[in-house]
C-alpha positions as CSV (number, residue, x, y, z in Angstrom):
1,M,4.2,-12.8,-5.3
2,H,4.1,-14.8,-8.5
3,T,6.9,-13.7,-10.9
4,L,6.4,-14.2,-14.6
5,T,9.5,-15.2,-16.6
6,Q,7.8,-14.9,-20.0
7,P,4.9,-13.1,-21.7
8,V,1.5,-14.6,-21.0
9,D,-2.1,-14.3,-22.2
10,F,-4.5,-13.2,-19.5
11,Y,-8.0,-12.1,-18.6
12,C,-8.5,-9.0,-16.4
13,S,-11.0,-9.0,-13.6
14,W,-12.9,-5.9,-14.6
15,S,-14.9,-3.5,-12.5
16,G,-14.8,-0.8,-15.1
17,G,-12.8,1.4,-12.7
18,K,-9.3,2.8,-12.3
19,D,-7.6,0.0,-10.4
20,A,-8.6,-2.7,-12.8
21,C,-7.6,-0.5,-15.8
22,L,-4.2,0.4,-14.3
23,A,-3.5,-3.3,-13.6
24,L,-4.4,-4.1,-17.2
25,Y,-2.2,-1.2,-18.5
26,I,0.8,-2.3,-16.4
27,M,0.6,-5.9,-17.7
28,V,0.5,-4.6,-21.3
29,Q,3.5,-2.4,-20.6
30,Q,5.3,-5.5,-19.3
31,G,4.7,-7.3,-22.6
32,H,1.8,-9.5,-21.6
33,T,-1.3,-9.9,-23.8
34,P,-4.9,-9.3,-22.6
35,Q,-7.5,-11.5,-24.1
36,G,-10.6,-10.4,-22.3
37,L,-12.4,-8.7,-19.4
38,L,-14.3,-10.7,-16.8
39,T,-17.1,-8.9,-14.9
40,M,-19.5,-10.3,-12.3
41,M,-23.0,-9.0,-12.8
42,N,-26.1,-8.9,-10.6
43,E,-28.7,-11.7,-10.7
44,T,-30.4,-10.2,-13.8
45,G,-27.1,-9.8,-15.7
46,T,-27.9,-6.1,-16.3
47,L,-25.6,-4.3,-13.8
48,S,-22.1,-5.0,-12.6
49,R,-21.9,-6.0,-9.0
50,A,-18.8,-4.0,-8.2
51,H,-19.7,-0.5,-9.6
52,H,-23.3,-0.8,-10.7
53,L,-22.4,-0.2,-14.3
54,P,-24.9,-1.2,-17.1
55,K,-23.8,-4.3,-19.1
56,S,-23.9,-2.1,-22.2
57,F,-21.3,0.2,-20.7
58,I,-18.9,-2.7,-19.8
59,E,-19.3,-3.9,-23.4
60,Q,-18.4,-0.4,-24.7
61,Q,-15.3,-0.4,-22.6
62,A,-14.3,-3.9,-23.9
63,H,-14.9,-2.8,-27.5
64,A,-12.8,0.3,-27.1
65,L,-10.1,-1.8,-25.5
66,G,-10.3,-4.4,-28.3
67,L,-11.0,-7.2,-25.9
68,H,-13.5,-10.0,-25.4
69,C,-16.2,-9.2,-22.8
70,V,-17.1,-12.0,-20.4
71,T,-20.0,-11.3,-17.9
72,Q,-21.3,-13.7,-15.3
73,A,-24.7,-13.1,-13.6
74,T,-25.0,-14.2,-10.0
75,T,-26.8,-13.6,-6.8
76,K,-24.8,-12.7,-3.7
77,S,-25.4,-16.1,-2.1
78,A,-24.1,-18.0,-5.2
79,Y,-21.2,-15.6,-6.0
80,Q,-18.4,-18.0,-5.3
81,T,-20.0,-20.8,-7.3
82,H,-20.6,-18.6,-10.3
83,Y,-17.2,-16.9,-10.0
84,Q,-15.5,-20.2,-10.1
85,S,-17.6,-21.2,-13.1
86,A,-16.5,-18.1,-14.9
87,L,-12.8,-18.9,-14.1
88,Q,-13.3,-22.4,-15.4
89,D,-14.7,-21.0,-18.6
90,C,-11.5,-18.9,-19.0
91,K,-9.4,-22.0,-18.3
92,Q,-11.3,-23.9,-21.1
93,Q,-10.4,-21.1,-23.5
94,G,-6.7,-21.7,-22.8
95,I,-6.3,-18.7,-20.4
96,D,-4.3,-19.6,-17.3
97,Y,-3.9,-16.2,-15.7
98,L,-6.3,-13.7,-14.2
99,V,-5.1,-10.1,-13.4
100,L,-6.7,-8.2,-10.5
101,G,-6.4,-4.6,-9.3
102,D,-6.2,-5.3,-5.6
103,I,-3.7,-3.2,-3.7
104,D,-3.6,-4.1,0.0
105,L,-6.7,-5.8,1.2
106,Q,-5.2,-9.1,2.3
107,A,-8.5,-10.9,3.0
108,H,-9.7,-10.3,-0.6
109,R,-6.3,-11.3,-2.0
110,D,-6.5,-14.5,0.0
111,W,-10.0,-15.2,-1.3
112,Q,-8.9,-14.6,-4.9
113,M,-5.9,-16.9,-4.4
114,Q,-8.2,-19.6,-3.1
115,Q,-10.5,-19.3,-6.1
116,G,-7.6,-19.5,-8.4
117,Q,-6.2,-22.6,-6.8
118,E,-9.5,-24.4,-7.0
119,T,-9.8,-23.6,-10.7
120,A,-6.1,-24.0,-11.7
121,I,-6.0,-20.3,-12.6
122,T,-2.9,-18.2,-11.5
123,V,-4.0,-14.9,-10.1
124,L,-1.8,-11.9,-10.5
125,F,-1.7,-8.6,-8.6
126,P,0.4,-6.0,-10.4
127,L,-0.6,-3.2,-8.0
128,W,-0.1,-5.1,-4.8
129,L,1.3,-3.0,-1.9
130,Q,2.2,-0.1,-4.0
131,N,1.8,3.5,-2.8
132,H,-1.8,4.6,-3.2
133,K,-1.1,8.2,-4.3
134,G,1.6,7.0,-6.6
135,L,-0.8,4.6,-8.3
136,V,-3.4,7.3,-9.0
137,E,-0.7,9.7,-10.2
138,Q,0.6,7.0,-12.5
139,F,-3.0,6.4,-13.8
140,I,-3.5,10.1,-14.5
141,E,-0.1,10.7,-16.0
142,A,-0.5,7.8,-18.4
143,G,-3.5,9.7,-19.9
144,F,-6.4,7.7,-18.5
145,K,-9.7,9.5,-17.8
146,A,-11.9,8.4,-15.0
147,T,-15.0,9.8,-13.3
148,I,-16.2,9.2,-9.7
149,I,-19.6,7.5,-10.1
150,A,-20.3,6.1,-6.6
151,I,-19.5,7.3,-3.1
152,L,-20.1,6.1,0.5
153,P,-22.0,9.1,1.8
154,D,-20.6,8.8,5.3
155,K,-17.0,9.0,4.0
156,V,-17.2,11.2,0.8
157,P,-19.2,14.4,0.2
158,S,-21.9,14.0,-2.5
159,D,-20.4,16.8,-4.6
160,F,-17.6,14.4,-5.6
161,L,-20.1,12.4,-7.7
162,G,-19.4,13.1,-11.4
163,K,-16.0,14.7,-10.8
164,S,-13.1,13.7,-13.0
165,L,-10.3,11.9,-11.1
166,N,-7.6,14.4,-11.8
167,L,-4.8,16.0,-9.8
168,E,-7.1,18.7,-8.5
169,T,-9.6,16.2,-7.3
170,M,-6.8,14.2,-5.7
171,T,-5.8,17.3,-3.7
172,Q,-9.4,17.8,-2.6
173,L,-9.7,14.2,-1.5
174,E,-6.5,14.4,0.5
175,S,-7.5,17.6,2.2
176,L,-10.5,15.7,3.6
177,G,-8.4,12.7,4.7
178,I,-9.9,10.5,2.0
179,D,-7.7,7.8,0.5
180,V,-7.2,8.9,-3.1
181,C,-7.1,5.2,-4.2
182,A,-10.3,4.5,-2.3
183,E,-9.0,1.1,-1.3
184,G,-11.4,1.2,1.6
185,G,-14.3,1.5,-0.8
186,E,-14.8,5.2,-0.2
187,F,-15.7,5.8,-3.8
188,H,-15.8,4.0,-7.2
189,T,-14.8,5.3,-10.6
190,V,-15.4,4.5,-14.2
191,V,-12.8,4.8,-16.9
192,T,-13.8,6.4,-20.2
193,D,-10.6,7.0,-22.1
194,G,-6.8,6.4,-22.1
195,P,-3.8,5.0,-24.0
196,L,-5.4,1.5,-24.3
197,F,-8.7,2.9,-25.7
198,S,-9.4,3.1,-29.4
199,Q,-12.0,5.8,-28.7
200,P,-13.4,7.6,-25.7
201,I,-16.7,6.6,-24.2
202,E,-19.1,9.4,-23.4
203,L,-20.8,9.8,-20.0
204,D,-24.1,11.8,-20.0
205,L,-23.6,13.3,-16.6
206,C,-26.4,15.8,-17.1
207,N,-29.0,13.0,-17.5
208,A,-27.6,10.4,-15.1
209,K,-29.9,9.6,-12.2
210,L,-28.8,9.8,-8.6
211,C,-29.6,6.6,-6.8
212,T,-29.3,6.2,-3.0
213,T,-30.4,2.6,-2.6
214,G,-27.2,0.9,-3.8
215,D,-25.6,-2.1,-2.3
216,Y,-23.6,-1.5,0.9
217,G,-25.0,2.0,1.3
218,Y,-23.5,3.5,-1.9
219,H,-24.9,6.5,-3.6
220,Y,-24.3,6.2,-7.3
221,L,-24.9,7.8,-10.7
222,D,-27.2,5.6,-12.8
223,F,-26.3,5.6,-16.6
224,S,-28.5,2.7,-17.4
225,K,-30.9,4.7,-19.6
226,D,-28.1,6.6,-21.4
227,V,-25.7,3.9,-22.7
């Protein structure tokens, strides 16, 4: 694992969810300086590929965090090409480091390392191989607020959609044998407040639409008309 010997400026690979946010927080706690968030979008540039969040919501998060928002539209087939293009843009802005929220998916880490090598960007994994439950507890105890906004219906009951990711929800997930960190993609979250945020972001859960045609079989709450 790459060890930093001095403070660095960095971009954070941003899904809008808990892992990316915790990785950002840990880096800040260690004295490093975030400069922006990098989010890959769908081919129209309107929704994030990772969590199906509207671009306007990603922009609200960036504004509340006081960071530059970088989005890159792409099709699935051209993902690697456009991802490297986005990394090259970061490099041209003088940013040499990209922070990711990966925990223990080795194949994804290897892929990210390869993209970094090909664009001369050093990728960093501050959550790597840490205890899943401990990470979520750290996230909650730090004061971050997150909501479950997508589930894999064959792994997570639909009544978890819209639930806050708190200690009670963690207990409920554990009782069902569900990884509370969802490293296997069981569910996705969106972060709306916390110690890095200048102001909370409101989620209109009452008017969010339930969509069951998401990528990879996800059911998700659609806020695109409400933010």
